[in-house]
C-alpha positions as CSV (number, residue, x, y, z in Angstrom):
1,M,6.7,-6.5,-13.5
2,Q,3.9,-5.3,-15.7
3,V,1.1,-3.5,-13.8
4,N,-2.3,-3.1,-15.5
5,I,-5.7,-1.9,-14.5
6,K,-7.2,-5.4,-14.3
7,T,-4.8,-6.4,-11.5
8,L,-5.7,-3.3,-9.5
9,I,-9.4,-3.7,-9.3
10,D,-9.6,-6.9,-7.3
11,D,-8.5,-6.5,-3.6
12,T,-6.5,-9.7,-3.5
13,Q,-4.7,-9.0,-6.8
14,C,-4.0,-5.4,-5.6
15,Y,-2.4,-6.7,-2.4
16,N,-0.4,-9.3,-4.3
17,T,0.9,-6.6,-6.7
18,V,1.9,-4.4,-3.7
19,R,3.7,-7.4,-2.1
20,E,5.6,-8.2,-5.3
21,L,6.6,-4.6,-5.8
22,R,7.5,-4.0,-2.2
23,W,9.4,-7.3,-1.5
24,P,10.7,-8.6,-4.9
25,E,13.2,-10.9,-3.1
26,G,10.8,-12.1,-0.4
27,R,9.0,-10.5,2.6
28,Q,11.1,-8.9,5.3
29,C,10.5,-7.1,8.5
30,P,10.2,-3.3,8.1
31,Y,11.8,-2.8,11.5
32,C,14.9,-4.9,11.5
33,D,15.0,-6.1,7.8
34,S,15.0,-9.8,8.9
35,K,13.6,-12.3,6.4
36,R,12.6,-14.6,9.3
37,I,8.9,-13.8,9.4
38,I,5.8,-15.8,9.9
39,K,2.2,-15.2,8.7
40,R,-0.3,-14.2,11.4
41,G,-3.7,-14.2,9.6
42,F,-5.5,-11.5,7.8
43,D,-7.0,-8.1,8.7
44,E,-10.7,-8.1,9.7
45,K,-11.7,-5.1,7.6
46,E,-9.5,-5.9,4.6
47,P,-9.3,-9.7,4.2
48,A,-6.7,-9.5,1.5
49,R,-4.3,-7.7,3.9
50,Q,-1.8,-10.2,5.3
51,R,-0.4,-9.9,8.8
52,Y,3.1,-11.0,9.8
53,E,5.3,-11.4,12.9
54,C,9.1,-11.1,12.8
55,K,10.9,-14.0,14.5
56,N,14.0,-11.9,15.0
57,C,12.6,-8.8,16.7
58,G,9.1,-10.0,17.6
59,K,7.3,-7.0,16.1
60,R,4.1,-7.4,14.1
61,F,3.3,-5.7,10.8
62,D,1.2,-6.0,7.7
63,D,1.5,-5.4,4.0
64,L,1.2,-1.7,4.4
65,T,3.3,-1.0,7.5
66,G,5.9,1.7,6.9
67,T,4.3,2.9,3.6
68,I,2.3,6.0,2.8
69,F,-0.8,3.8,2.6
70,A,-0.7,2.7,6.2
71,G,-3.2,4.1,8.7
72,H,-5.7,5.5,6.2
73,H,-9.4,4.6,5.9
74,Q,-9.5,4.4,2.2
75,P,-9.1,0.9,0.8
76,L,-5.7,0.2,-0.8
77,K,-7.2,-0.2,-4.3
78,V,-8.6,3.4,-4.2
79,W,-5.1,4.8,-3.5
80,I,-3.5,2.5,-6.1
81,L,-6.0,3.3,-8.8
82,C,-5.6,7.1,-8.1
83,L,-1.8,6.7,-8.5
84,Y,-2.3,4.6,-11.6
85,F,-4.5,7.2,-13.3
86,M,-2.2,10.0,-12.2
87,G,0.6,8.1,-13.9
88,L,-1.3,8.2,-17.2
89,N,-0.8,12.0,-17.3
90,L,-4.5,12.5,-18.3
91,S,-5.7,16.1,-18.9
92,N,-8.5,17.5,-16.7
93,K,-11.1,16.8,-19.4
94,Q,-10.0,13.1,-19.4
95,G,-10.6,12.5,-15.8
96,A,-7.5,13.5,-13.8
97,F,-9.3,16.4,-12.1
98,P,-11.7,14.3,-10.0
99,F,-8.8,12.2,-8.8
100,S,-6.7,15.2,-7.9
101,R,-9.6,16.7,-6.0
102,F,-10.1,13.4,-4.1
103,L,-6.4,13.1,-3.2
104,K,-6.2,16.8,-2.2
105,R,-9.2,16.5,0.1
106,T,-8.0,13.2,1.5
107,I,-4.5,14.5,2.3
108,L,-5.8,17.8,3.7
109,F,-8.2,16.2,6.1
110,S,-6.1,13.2,7.0
111,K,-5.4,13.0,10.7
112,K,-2.1,11.3,10.1
113,K,0.8,12.8,8.3
114,L,1.7,11.2,4.9
115,C,5.3,10.1,4.9
116,F,7.5,7.7,3.0
117,P,9.2,4.8,4.7
118,S,12.6,5.7,6.1
119,I,15.4,4.4,3.8
120,I,18.3,6.0,5.7
121,N,18.7,5.2,9.3
């Protein structure tokens, strides 16, 4: 999948990109890995963020559950754009410095610990 800056600026396209990258073979429950899920509306604060319910274990989750982006107050597109620009390997003079300061401040003052989803049980 080709990811470009144009698909990351719009909230809906950003969430669609995350869904495609996270679940290339279709959505599944982050708790029990079941593919038997149903859509349960959208988030009030981020209308592009889809909610789901697992028919197997009954747990509810959304597009960001179990990711490093879950539980933070910054919109998803801010995180994704920062990661995109960091991936360009820009020098400080080209704009990477403001993004690295933003990420450092956000991580240091975050109330929740950043962690990657568990791959090994």
